[in-house]
C-alpha positions in Angstrom: 89.8 130.6 87.1 90.0 127.1 88.0 93.2 126.3 85.9 94.3 129.5 87.1 93.7 128.6 90.8 95.2 125.1 90.4 98.4 126.2 88.6 98.9 128.8 91.6 98.5 125.7 93.8 101.2 123.6 91.9 103.4 126.4 92.1 102.9 126.9 95.9 103.2 123.3 96.4 106.4 123.3 94.3 108.2 126.0 96.0 107.3 124.5 99.3 109.2 121.4 97.8 112.3 123.5 96.9 112.6 125.2 100.0 112.6 121.4 102.1 115.0 120.2 99.3 117.4 123.1 100.0 116.9 123.1 103.7 117.5 119.1 103.7 120.2 119.6 101.7 121.9 122.7 103.6 121.8 120.2 106.4 123.2 116.9 104.9 126.2 118.7 103.6 126.9 120.5 106.8 129.9 119.2 109.0 129.3 116.2 111.3 128.2 118.5 114.4 125.2 117.6 116.4 124.6 121.0 117.8 124.9 124.5 116.5 126.0 127.7 118.6 125.4 131.4 117.6 126.7 133.6 120.0 124.3 136.5 121.2 126.5 138.9 123.4 128.2 137.0 125.6 125.8 133.7 125.6 125.1 131.1 122.8 121.8 130.4 120.9 122.0 126.5 120.6 120.1 125.3 117.9 119.6 121.8 116.8 117.0 119.7 115.0 116.4 116.8 112.6 114.9 115.8 109.1 113.3 112.5 108.5 111.9 111.0 105.2 109.9 108.1 105.4 108.0 106.0 102.8 105.5 103.8 103.3 104.3 100.4 101.0 101.1 99.2 101.8 100.6 95.8 101.7 96.6 95.6 100.9 95.0 97.3 97.8 91.2 97.8 99.0 88.7 100.1 99.0 90.0 102.0 102.3 93.7 101.6 101.6 96.2 102.2 98.6 98.3 99.1 97.8 102.4 99.8 97.1 104.0 103.0 98.0 101.4 105.6 99.8 103.3 107.8 101.8 106.2 110.0 101.4 106.6 111.6 104.3 109.0 114.3 105.7 109.1 115.8 109.2 111.5 118.3 109.9 112.1 120.0 113.5 114.3 123.1 114.4 114.6 124.3 117.8 116.2 126.8 119.7 117.5 127.3 122.9 118.7 130.8 124.6 119.7 131.4 128.3 120.2 135.2 128.8 120.6 134.4 132.5 121.8 131.4 134.8 118.0 131.4 135.8 116.1 132.5 132.5 115.7 130.3 129.3 113.8 130.7 126.0 113.0 127.9 124.3 110.9 127.5 120.6 110.8 125.0 118.1 109.5 124.9 114.3 108.2 121.9 112.6 107.7 120.6 109.0 104.9 117.9 108.5 104.2 116.9 104.8 102.8 113.7 103.0 103.9 114.4 99.1 101.8 111.4 98.3 98.9 113.9 98.3 100.2 115.9 95.8 102.3 113.0 93.8 98.8 110.9 93.3 96.5 114.2 93.2 94.1 113.4 90.3 95.1 109.9 89.7 92.3 107.1 89.7 93.4 104.9 92.4 93.8 108.1 94.7 90.9 110.2 93.7 88.4 106.8 93.6 88.9 106.6 97.5 88.2 110.3 98.1 92.0 111.0 99.1 91.9 113.9 97.2 89.2 115.5 99.0 91.7 114.8 102.4 94.4 116.9 101.0 93.9 120.1 102.6 94.2 118.4 105.8 96.6 115.5 105.3 99.0 117.2 102.6 100.9 120.0 104.7 100.2 120.8 108.3 99.8 124.4 107.4 98.0 126.1 110.7 100.1 127.9 113.3 99.4 125.0 115.7 101.1 122.7 113.5 104.4 124.5 112.5 105.0 126.1 115.9 105.6 123.5 118.4 106.9 124.8 121.6 107.5 128.3 122.6 108.0 129.2 126.4 110.0 131.0 128.9 111.5 129.4 131.9 112.1 131.3 135.1 114.4 129.3 138.0 114.3 132.0 141.2 115.5 129.7 143.9 113.5 127.0 144.5 110.9 127.8 142.3 110.3 127.2 138.4 107.9 128.9 136.3 107.0 127.9 132.8 104.9 130.1 130.4 104.0 129.5 126.7 103.2 126.5 124.2 105.1 122.9 125.7 104.5 119.8 126.7 104.2 118.2 130.2 104.4 114.4 130.5 103.1 112.4 133.3 102.9 108.8 134.1 104.7 105.3 133.3 103.0 103.9 130.5 104.6 103.0 126.9 102.2 103.1 123.9 99.0 104.6 125.4 98.2 107.3 127.8 97.0 107.0 131.3 97.5 109.8 133.6 99.4 111.3 130.8 96.5 113.6 129.9 97.7 117.5 130.1 98.6 117.4 126.3 96.3 116.2 123.3 97.9 113.6 120.7 97.8 113.7 116.9 97.3 110.5 115.1 96.3 112.0 111.5 99.6 110.0 110.2 98.2 106.8 111.6 99.1 104.3 114.2 103.2 103.6 113.4 104.5 105.7 116.2 103.9 103.5 119.8 106.2 105.9 121.7 104.2 109.0 121.6 107.3 111.5 121.6 106.4 112.7 118.3 102.7 112.6 118.4 102.1 115.0 121.6 100.9 118.1 120.7 102.4 121.1 122.4 99.7 123.2 123.9 99.7 126.9 125.6 100.1 126.0 129.7 101.3 127.7 132.5 103.3 125.9 134.8 104.9 126.5 138.4 106.9 123.9 140.4 108.4 124.5 143.6 111.0 122.0 145.5 110.7 122.3 149.1 113.8 121.4 151.6 114.1 118.0 152.7 110.9 118.6 155.5 109.3 114.6 155.3 111.3 112.2 156.9 111.9 109.6 154.4 111.0 111.6 151.3 113.6 113.1 149.5 113.3 115.5 146.0 109.7 116.3 147.1 108.6 118.6 144.2 104.9 120.5 144.2 104.1 120.8 140.4 100.5 122.9 139.5 99.3 123.2 135.9 97.0 125.8 134.3 95.5 125.3 130.5 94.1 128.7 129.7 92.2 127.5 126.3 94.5 129.3 124.4 93.5 127.1 121.4 91.3 124.3 122.4 93.0 121.1 123.5 91.5 117.7 121.3 93.2 114.9 119.8 93.7 115.0 116.0 92.3 111.6 115.7 92.0 109.1 113.0 88.0 109.2 111.8 86.2 107.7 109.1 86.2 108.7 105.5 88.6 108.8 102.9 87.6 112.3 102.6 89.2 112.9 106.0 91.4 110.3 107.1 92.8 109.5 103.6 95.1 106.2 103.8 94.3 105.6 107.4 90.4 105.7 106.5 89.1 103.2 108.9 87.1 99.9 106.9 83.7 99.4 108.6 81.0 97.5 106.5 77.5 97.9 107.0 75.2 95.2 105.9 72.2 95.7 103.7 71.3 92.1 102.8 71.3 92.2 99.4 72.7 89.4 97.3 75.3 91.1 94.7 77.3 93.6 94.8 76.7 97.0 95.7 73.8 96.1 97.7 75.4 93.3 100.1 76.8 95.8 102.0 77.2 99.8 102.4 80.5 101.7 103.9 80.3 103.6 106.9 81.4 107.2 106.3 82.3 110.2 108.3 80.1 110.9 111.0 77.8 113.8 110.4 79.0 115.3 114.2 76.6 117.9 115.4 79.9 119.2 117.2 80.0 121.7 120.3 83.2 122.6 122.3 84.8 126.0 124.1 85.8 127.6 120.9 86.6 131.1 122.8 89.8 132.2 123.7 90.0 132.0 127.7 86.6 130.5 127.8 86.5 128.8 131.2 84.8 126.0 129.6 87.6 125.0 127.7 90.3 125.2 130.9 91.9 122.8 132.5 93.9 122.4 135.8 96.4 119.7 136.8 98.2 118.9 140.2 101.3 116.7 140.9 103.1 115.7 144.1 106.6 113.8 143.4 109.0 112.6 145.2 111.7 109.5 146.3 110.0 107.6 149.3 112.6 105.4 150.3 113.9 103.8 147.2 110.7 104.1 144.9 109.9 107.2 142.5 106.3 107.8 143.7 104.0 110.8 142.3 100.2 111.7 143.2 98.7 113.5 140.3 95.2 115.4 139.7 93.5 116.5 136.9 90.4 118.5 135.9 89.7 119.5 132.5 88.0 118.5 128.8 88.9 115.1 127.6 90.8 115.3 124.5 88.6 113.1 122.8 84.8 113.4 121.5 81.7 111.7 123.3 78.9 110.8 120.6 75.5 110.3 121.5 73.0 109.2 117.9 70.5 111.5 116.8 67.3 110.8 115.3 68.1 112.3 112.0 68.6 111.0 108.7 72.2 109.8 107.7 74.4 111.5 104.9 74.2 109.2 101.9 76.8 109.3 99.1 78.4 106.8 96.3 81.4 105.5 96.5 83.5 106.1 93.3 85.8 102.8 93.9 83.1 100.3 93.9 79.7 101.8 93.8 78.4 100.9 97.1 76.5 103.4 99.5 78.5 105.8 101.9 76.4 106.0 105.0 77.3 108.8 107.4 75.3 108.6 110.6 74.3 111.8 112.5 75.5 112.3 116.2 75.7 115.0 119.0 79.2 115.4 119.8 81.1 117.2 122.7 84.3 116.8 125.0 83.2 116.3 128.1 84.5 116.8 131.4 87.6 114.5 132.6 88.5 114.4 136.4 90.8 112.2 138.2 93.1 111.2 140.7 96.0 108.8 140.2 99.0 107.7 141.1 102.6 106.5 139.7 105.3 104.4 141.3 108.8 103.1 140.0 110.8 101.2 142.0 113.9 98.9 141.4 113.4 95.3 142.6 117.0 94.6 143.8 115.9 91.0 145.2 115.4 89.7 141.6 118.7 90.8 140.4 120.6 87.5 138.9 124.1 87.4 138.2 123.2 84.7 135.1 121.1 87.2 133.7 123.6 90.1 133.5 123.4 91.7 137.2 120.7 93.9 136.3 117.5 94.8 138.7 114.4 94.9 136.7 112.2 98.1 137.3 108.2 97.9 138.4 106.3 100.6 136.9 102.5 101.2 138.3 100.5 103.9 137.0 96.8 103.9 138.2 93.6 106.4 138.1 90.1 107.0 139.7 87.8 108.9 137.5 84.9 110.6 138.3 81.8 110.6 136.2 83.5 109.5 132.9 81.7 110.5 129.7 81.1 107.4 126.8 79.5 107.6 124.0 76.0 105.7 123.2 75.2 102.7 121.6 72.7 102.8 118.8 71.1 99.3 120.1 69.9 101.1 123.2 66.3 101.6 123.6 67.2 105.5 123.8 70.8 106.4 122.6 72.1 108.4 125.3 75.5 109.5 126.9 76.6 106.8 129.6 78.0 108.4 132.9 79.9 106.4 135.4 83.1 106.3 137.4 86.0 104.3 136.5 88.9 102.8 137.6 92.2 102.5 135.1 95.5 101.0 136.1 98.7 99.7 134.6 101.6 97.5 135.9 104.7 96.7 134.1 108.4 95.8 134.2 111.5 96.6 132.5 114.4 94.3 132.6 117.9 94.3 130.9 119.1 90.7 130.4 122.1 89.0 129.0 121.6 86.1 126.3 124.9 85.2 125.4 123.7 82.6 122.7 121.9 85.9 121.2 123.9 88.5 121.6 127.3 88.2 123.8 128.4 91.6 124.0 124.8 93.7 124.8 121.3 93.4 126.6 117.9 92.5 125.4 115.7 95.2 127.0 112.4 93.6 127.7 109.4 95.8 128.9 106.1 94.5 129.5 102.8 96.2 130.6 99.3 94.7 131.7 96.6 97.3 131.7 92.7 97.1 133.2 90.0 99.3 132.6 87.0 99.2 134.7 83.7 100.8 134.3 82.0 101.1 138.0 78.3 100.6 136.4 77.0 99.3 133.1 74.1 99.3 130.9 71.9 96.6 131.3 71.2 96.7 127.5 73.7 96.6 124.6 77.4 98.1 125.4 79.0 101.3 125.9 80.3 103.2 122.9 79.9 103.0 119.0 82.9 102.4 116.1 85.6 104.7 116.1 84.8 106.0 119.3 85.5 102.7 120.3 83.4 99.8 122.4 84.0 99.8 125.7 83.3 96.8 128.0 82.5 96.7 131.4 86.3 95.3 132.2 88.9 96.0 129.5 92.3 94.6 129.4 95.3 95.1 126.9 98.9 93.8 127.0 102.3 94.9 125.6 105.6 93.5 124.7 108.5 95.3 124.1 112.0 93.6 123.0 115.0 95.4 121.8 118.9 95.0 121.9 121.8 96.3 119.6 124.7 94.9 118.2 127.7 96.4 116.2 128.5 98.6 119.0 125.1 100.0 119.2 124.9 101.1 115.9 122.5 97.8 114.5 119.4 98.2 116.8 116.5 95.4 116.3 113.2 95.8 118.3 109.7 94.7 118.3 106.8 95.8 120.0 103.3 93.9 120.0 100.3 95.3 121.4 97.1 93.1 122.0 93.6 94.0 123.3 92.4 91.1 124.8 88.7 92.4 125.6 87.8 92.8 121.6 90.6 90.3 120.3 92.5 92.8 118.4 96.3 93.5 118.1 99.1 94.8 116.2 102.7 94.3 116.0 105.5 96.3 114.8 109.0 94.7 114.1 111.9 97.7 113.5 115.7 97.4 112.8 117.5 100.6 112.7 121.2 101.5 111.7 122.9 104.2 113.4 125.5 105.0 110.8 126.8 108.1 112.9 125.8 110.7 115.2 123.8 112.4 112.8 122.8 110.0 110.4 120.3 106.9 111.0 118.2 104.3 108.8 115.1 102.5 109.7 113.4 99.6 108.0 110.0 98.3 109.9 106.7 97.1 109.5 103.2 97.0 110.9 100.8 94.5 111.1 97.3 94.5 112.1 95.1 91.7 113.2 91.6 92.1 114.3 88.8 89.4 115.1 85.5 91.4 115.8 83.9 93.3 113.3 84.1 96.8 113.6 86.0 96.9 117.1 89.6 97.5 117.9 92.2 97.2 114.8 89.7 95.2 113.0 88.6 98.4 110.9 92.9 98.3 110.2 93.0 94.7 109.3 94.3 96.2 105.7 96.7 98.8 106.6 99.5 96.3 107.1 102.8 98.0 105.7 106.4 98.5 105.1 107.8 101.8 106.0 111.6 102.8 105.5 112.9 106.3 107.1 116.2 108.1 106.5 116.9 110.4 109.7 119.3 113.1 110.1 120.0 115.3 113.2 121.7 118.2 113.9 
């Protein structure tokens, strides 16, 4: 029976692989055209999409990651747009997301010993309807109003590399941390969106827009995060050690395994406990772009409290060390905030010597009420910690000319400073725990992105750097892309993690340094 099931599964995988190969071949042999149009009545159905094929090469071979080629990721998206009337638009998209490494290495010693085979159902092919049905919505624009109903993405905020007021949609990090721009990691969810653009009735304010968002909890919105355990997160399993005090392996330390969560969340469709509401007022005030935001709903990240229960215990086939999974009470707490964003050109800093382009100042901030944080095991009585908090970001984007390095194109420099301040803090220990992240009373993060182009915008080098100064961890992502044509693009990049505090920030990912190569085709 088991052999028949395995044969059936292999046949199913082969059929999927053949379908992807045929789909890719059709795309690659199609005449160069960015958009396809199919007439339906007297209106066109516009179809576009892309196919990305990536390979990842790990630079370390340890308990928590496989060295060498460890990822063969295929991502394909096809989307269609049809407007039967000038004020009515239908939009939908489907996505395939598959990492063929989980099929190619299935059953092999290095893969199996790290428990990656057990993560196959979760990470090989995203096969849930929420995964392959991306967006599906209807937009109606009667006069000064806009109504959009269906599965969609609502973007708020001004930050790059992390989210601040952009809290409507959850994010998907199951494939790791190589994407810092979030366009491909934001998860569309079922929403009702309504907007009204009133006439210019406020002096000094132009393009006034009122937006209301309702999440009816069709499918509970939560982040798909990296968590402990090779049997859950595969090659992105964080490496956290639990000292045992023994003189020799395997008694020197154990591996922290996936948490034994006693998780609760609103599971029922239209359950009011899982609904969320958001509102935004935006407009052009003098020469600044300003928004005022408010949100009430469930946090997309889980909060945990240690339970007085024995942990789960296992043995790692890789090195015979213990796998310890602590028990936690876990839930998605209420998250509510008011916030604002401002974007403004700083014309007084325009310099002819630097290319004559004004830098753009970006600000984004929020005040969150009664935020809930995970407990710390070292506290006398582990419990959730609740406090108000302030988060804000100040950033700037500047296009400058550096003729010695690039006489024909600009360099774009984008920097950000982020500060999170907790209004109260425990007198003993700290807030948070491993993976849900340890949070200090004040947390500081900076990012820097530098990019330019050569060869008539075809060659596109860039580097992104993010550092958390509070837990002394950072990662760097250098990348270079070559845009061969309007449809073909090749990208070579790498990512390096540096963490100093054991078990905090990016330290559990210190072994995840990798090089990746991606071939992209869009139509």
